[in-house]
Steps between C-alpha positions, in 0.01 A plus 500: 500500500427329166263485207416316189354636181286283273453642153196378312683409179769306691282272706548130439166316497494121547254229589378452854608198703149350491139547381423617155838530323360747240531764759825693514665681794793726575614449853590814698537324835876448492547869557260503799541416870150575655266408218473297180400628157463384135348635185267244347379489142177307428417425138121502407318202651768414750448452872733476791503254790215543756662527842475655840808658650553390867707798602549747213280795432497557122464820290393463135563798272372481144752641244327392186183328394202412723560183708233346715571402857287212632489593874379307794300175539272482320697705251387850408626626167649848518603662171793741536567745219846663449617706806277300734636341819380233735627400842436138608538402859665167611264204494284641213464267201611667180541408129623744230340448158513694170155479338588779255619496143838657570787432739461596869808617692504528881750601768438273793669576832485291813619563852651366713724313254389153619521211250334163531203623707239478225215251482429409138127457426291352216433755219189701540 
């Protein structure tokens, strides 16, 4: 048995490995075996990389702000206020954007913990 505790004030946020480098993330995945997770911070006006996961189902939980998910093809904008969640099935095109005036913070969880199975798409 084991566990890991992540305290809000102790999370280390750094830039992502690709896409818009103004975004920041705190990786939680190193403590997990059957899923991946990160907390993402999106400053106002910033968008993520449009992609479709080949294997992973993703859960988006809004912790702060009101991000917009651009879902499907053609993209449907879905605004998610604080406390909202969205589940996105594998193969569905998605792009996270922050059209608001304040920072948006999301917990994004994916399972299974497959890496390298994403198809990156042109921005919506």
